[in-house]
Backbone bond lengths (Angstrom), bond angles and torsions (degrees), N, CA, C in turn:
res aa  C-N    CA-C-N  psi(-1)  N-CA   C-N-CA  omega(-1)  CA-C   N-CA-C  phi
1 X - - - 1.446 - - 1.521 108.15 -
2 X 1.288 116.72 134.26 1.465 122.71 -177.85 1.528 109.12 -104.23
3 X 1.322 116.57 128.09 1.456 120.81 173.78 1.516 107.98 -78.21
4 X 1.346 116.26 130.99 1.457 119.58 -174.73 1.517 112.60 -77.70
5 X 1.326 118.14 -39.36 1.463 121.01 178.50 1.504 112.60 39.34
6 X 1.310 116.06 -105.51 1.455 120.69 176.63 1.508 112.43 86.57
7 X 1.329 114.22 154.83 1.451 119.97 176.88 1.522 109.27 -81.59
8 X 1.302 115.85 165.57 1.468 119.38 177.10 1.520 110.80 -59.11
9 X 1.336 117.66 -37.05 1.457 120.01 179.70 1.525 111.09 -65.01
10 X 1.332 117.23 -41.77 1.461 121.00 177.38 1.528 111.07 -63.72
11 X 1.318 115.83 -42.81 1.466 120.42 179.31 1.529 110.73 -63.96
12 X 1.313 116.54 -43.15 1.464 121.09 179.02 1.524 110.71 -61.45
13 X 1.332 116.57 -46.06 1.467 120.07 -179.95 1.525 111.68 -63.24
14 X 1.325 117.04 -41.10 1.469 120.43 178.31 1.524 110.34 -63.59
15 X 1.313 116.45 -43.08 1.469 121.00 -179.83 1.514 110.96 -64.86
16 X 1.323 116.90 -45.37 1.464 120.05 -179.46 1.523 111.46 -65.31
17 X 1.328 117.59 -34.55 1.469 120.51 176.28 1.529 110.22 -64.94
18 X 1.320 117.36 -40.30 1.467 120.99 178.31 1.524 110.70 -64.99
19 X 1.319 117.02 -39.78 1.466 121.50 -177.53 1.534 111.36 -67.40
20 X 1.325 117.79 -19.88 1.463 120.16 175.93 1.532 111.63 -60.38
21 X 1.329 117.72 -21.70 1.471 121.81 178.90 1.524 112.66 -81.54
22 X 1.321 117.78 -10.38 1.466 121.84 -177.89 1.528 109.59 -79.49
23 X 1.336 115.33 127.62 1.459 121.48 -178.73 1.521 110.93 -124.37
24 X 1.318 114.95 163.34 1.457 122.38 178.80 1.534 110.56 -54.02
25 X 1.327 115.92 133.46 1.450 121.74 177.07 1.516 115.06 89.31
26 X 1.313 117.77 -0.20 1.470 120.72 -176.25 1.521 112.84 -82.10
27 X 1.330 113.42 152.74 1.462 122.63 166.26 1.522 105.22 -102.44
28 X 1.336 115.85 126.99 1.461 121.40 -173.13 1.522 110.34 -120.98
29 X 1.328 116.67 128.22 1.456 121.77 172.81 1.514 108.94 -76.65
30 X 1.315 116.20 126.45 1.462 122.24 -177.12 1.521 109.22 -105.05
31 X 1.318 116.09 102.50 1.454 121.44 -178.53 1.519 112.85 -66.78
32 X 1.326 114.84 -168.07 1.451 121.71 -174.75 1.520 109.68 -128.25
33 X 1.313 116.46 140.11 1.456 120.51 174.84 1.512 111.93 127.50
34 X 1.329 114.77 177.69 1.463 120.68 -172.67 1.524 112.68 -66.92
35 X 1.317 118.86 -38.88 1.464 120.21 179.05 1.520 110.41 -68.50
36 X 1.310 116.16 -43.88 1.461 120.01 -179.04 1.520 111.77 -65.58
37 X 1.311 117.95 -28.57 1.470 120.25 176.93 1.528 110.20 -59.93
38 X 1.330 117.37 -38.73 1.471 120.04 175.53 1.525 110.51 -63.09
39 X 1.342 116.74 -40.13 1.471 120.71 179.48 1.526 110.68 -65.39
40 X 1.309 117.49 -42.11 1.467 120.45 -179.87 1.525 110.24 -61.85
41 X 1.314 116.92 -42.64 1.475 119.61 177.85 1.535 110.82 -63.11
42 X 1.331 117.23 -39.86 1.472 120.80 179.14 1.528 110.58 -67.13
43 X 1.312 117.80 -37.06 1.474 121.34 175.92 1.523 109.28 -66.35
44 X 1.319 117.22 -38.53 1.459 120.86 174.76 1.513 111.84 -58.51
45 X 1.332 116.96 -37.67 1.469 120.67 176.35 1.527 110.62 -64.29
46 X 1.346 116.95 -40.10 1.466 120.22 176.80 1.524 110.92 -60.98
47 X 1.321 115.53 -45.21 1.467 120.60 179.67 1.527 109.90 -61.18
48 X 1.319 116.97 -42.16 1.472 120.87 178.06 1.525 111.54 -62.01
49 X 1.343 115.90 -28.09 1.470 120.90 178.68 1.528 112.37 -87.14
50 X 1.341 116.81 4.25 1.458 120.35 175.29 1.518 116.40 99.58
51 X 1.316 117.97 4.23 1.464 120.67 178.47 1.535 108.61 -75.97
52 X 1.338 116.25 130.48 1.465 122.71 179.88 1.521 108.91 -84.65
53 X 1.323 115.94 104.45 1.462 122.72 179.64 1.514 107.73 -133.20
54 X 1.334 115.56 139.84 1.464 120.72 172.23 1.520 107.90 -118.80
55 X 1.322 116.16 137.90 1.457 120.92 -177.21 1.509 112.83 -109.08
56 X 1.332 115.25 145.83 1.462 123.06 172.55 1.530 106.11 -115.29
57 X 1.330 117.40 101.75 1.463 119.79 -177.08 1.523 112.12 -75.65
58 X 1.348 115.26 149.98 1.461 120.09 179.63 1.524 113.06 -101.28
59 X 1.326 116.68 -2.40 1.465 119.20 -178.53 1.523 110.04 -157.86
60 X 1.315 114.67 168.37 1.463 120.93 175.10 1.528 109.83 -60.04
61 X 1.330 116.88 -43.89 1.474 120.27 -178.68 1.529 111.07 -62.76
62 X 1.330 116.91 -42.77 1.472 119.97 178.91 1.520 110.86 -64.81
63 X 1.316 116.47 -40.46 1.464 120.71 179.19 1.522 110.61 -63.15
64 X 1.316 117.30 -45.51 1.462 120.60 -178.80 1.526 111.79 -64.59
65 X 1.336 117.19 -42.50 1.463 119.88 179.04 1.527 110.29 -66.39
66 X 1.330 117.45 -41.26 1.472 120.35 178.25 1.521 110.68 -61.87
67 X 1.318 117.25 -39.39 1.474 120.12 177.02 1.519 110.62 -63.16
68 X 1.344 117.05 -42.92 1.469 120.77 178.21 1.525 110.99 -60.52
69 X 1.332 116.18 -30.99 1.473 121.74 -178.81 1.524 112.41 -92.26
70 X 1.340 116.64 7.41 1.469 123.19 177.92 1.528 114.11 60.85
71 X 1.323 116.78 31.47 1.463 121.20 175.38 1.525 107.99 -84.26
72 X 1.334 118.13 122.60 1.470 119.82 177.07 1.533 109.62 -63.02
73 X 1.319 116.06 134.36 1.455 120.77 -176.93 1.518 111.69 -111.63
74 X 1.325 115.68 148.77 1.459 122.87 175.82 1.522 108.18 -135.42
75 X 1.326 115.22 155.93 1.458 120.59 175.00 1.514 109.94 -83.55
76 X 1.299 115.95 151.03 1.454 121.29 178.59 1.525 111.13 -56.63
77 X 1.329 117.22 -35.63 1.463 121.65 -179.72 1.530 113.01 -69.14
78 X 1.330 116.95 -15.74 1.462 120.96 -174.92 1.528 113.94 -99.67
79 X 1.327 117.74 5.64 1.466 120.61 179.29 1.526 109.63 -124.65
80 X 1.322 115.43 152.73 1.465 120.54 177.54 1.518 111.87 -79.89
81 X 1.312 116.38 -19.60 1.452 120.93 -179.62 1.505 110.86 -177.01
82 X 1.319 115.06 172.42 1.457 122.34 176.65 1.523 105.93 -118.63
83 X 1.311 115.89 126.03 1.460 120.07 -177.70 1.521 112.03 -69.73
84 X 1.314 115.82 -45.28 1.465 120.62 -179.93 1.523 108.25 -148.89
85 X 1.327 116.18 139.32 1.461 121.84 174.08 1.522 107.31 -114.42
86 X 1.319 115.63 137.34 1.468 121.33 -179.84 1.521 107.85 -119.98
87 X 1.328 115.61 124.03 1.458 120.17 179.89 1.518 108.80 -154.00
88 X 1.297 116.53 156.79 1.455 122.04 177.87 1.514 110.54 -95.53
89 X 1.316 115.68 177.90 1.458 121.88 177.34 1.521 108.55 -134.76
90 X 1.319 115.68 153.29 1.455 120.51 179.36 1.526 112.05 -91.27
91 X 1.343 115.63 -28.38 1.459 120.13 179.63 1.521 109.38 -147.18
92 X 1.337 115.26 156.66 1.451 122.14 176.00 1.522 107.38 -122.22
93 X 1.338 115.82 127.72 1.467 121.86 177.49 1.525 107.11 -126.27
94 X 1.312 116.39 95.12 1.462 120.20 -175.24 1.518 109.38 65.73
95 X 1.332 116.26 -121.95 1.464 121.19 177.15 1.525 112.23 -91.21
96 X 1.323 117.75 -1.66 1.469 122.01 -176.25 1.522 110.94 -94.21
97 X 1.328 114.94 138.49 1.460 121.25 173.47 1.516 107.87 -100.98
98 X 1.313 116.78 135.30 1.454 121.82 -178.94 1.520 108.78 -113.32
99 X 1.324 115.47 121.86 1.456 121.09 177.05 1.519 108.51 -92.40
100 X 1.324 115.53 153.98 1.456 120.36 174.64 1.519 110.23 -69.99
101 X 1.280 116.93 174.34 1.455 121.44 -178.22 1.509 112.47 -97.66
102 X 1.316 117.46 35.04 1.463 121.37 -177.91 1.516 112.80 -67.14
103 X 1.315 115.07 176.47 1.461 121.85 -175.08 1.522 113.36 -62.99
104 X 1.334 118.26 -25.15 1.469 121.10 -176.88 1.528 112.47 -93.19
105 X 1.319 117.87 2.08 1.458 121.70 -171.73 1.526 113.70 -54.30
106 X 1.309 118.10 -49.06 1.472 120.46 -177.95 1.526 111.38 -62.99
107 X 1.307 116.84 -45.83 1.472 119.75 -179.68 1.532 110.92 -65.82
108 X 1.324 117.23 -37.38 1.463 119.76 176.71 1.526 110.40 -58.84
109 X 1.317 117.11 -45.06 1.464 120.95 -178.35 1.521 111.24 -64.85
110 X 1.329 117.93 -38.85 1.465 121.16 179.25 1.529 110.19 -65.81
111 X 1.325 117.16 -48.67 1.465 121.05 -179.55 1.532 110.11 -62.88
112 X 1.324 117.65 -43.92 1.463 121.00 179.83 1.529 111.03 -62.38
113 X 1.317 117.44 -41.08 1.466 121.32 -179.76 1.527 111.85 -68.97
114 X 1.310 117.18 -29.00 1.469 123.05 -178.50 1.528 111.70 -78.40
115 X 1.344 116.62 -14.07 1.464 121.37 -175.34 1.529 111.92 -82.66
116 X 1.323 114.83 144.86 1.468 120.68 173.98 1.525 110.51 -66.81
117 X 1.335 115.78 -32.00 1.468 121.60 -177.49 1.510 108.99 -140.92
118 X 1.322 117.58 138.54 1.456 122.10 179.90 1.524 109.30 -121.17
119 X 1.326 115.19 124.08 1.472 120.94 177.83 1.522 109.27 -119.25
């Protein structure tokens, strides 16, 4: 099993590459962690540029950062689906991504499973 770790620059680039899949009108699952924080900020930039995106946060930290970035938020119960979920991983085992056992783990898995696409 490989620990992903990565530098901030690597995390930022991975997050920004994932955000390239976000389009106008999408509902986006907002994961938790240092890599996803870069993605949330990049989505905030899209919103500032007029892109209509609604976020479903997976944790208190994700919700607070999304609010700081002026991303409109919705509850999972209030949407028919999530177009894309963006989240990081702590380890890679072959084709499997392994998340840590943090407090947001269960909600991350629910939001990721509810998404049409997971990045």
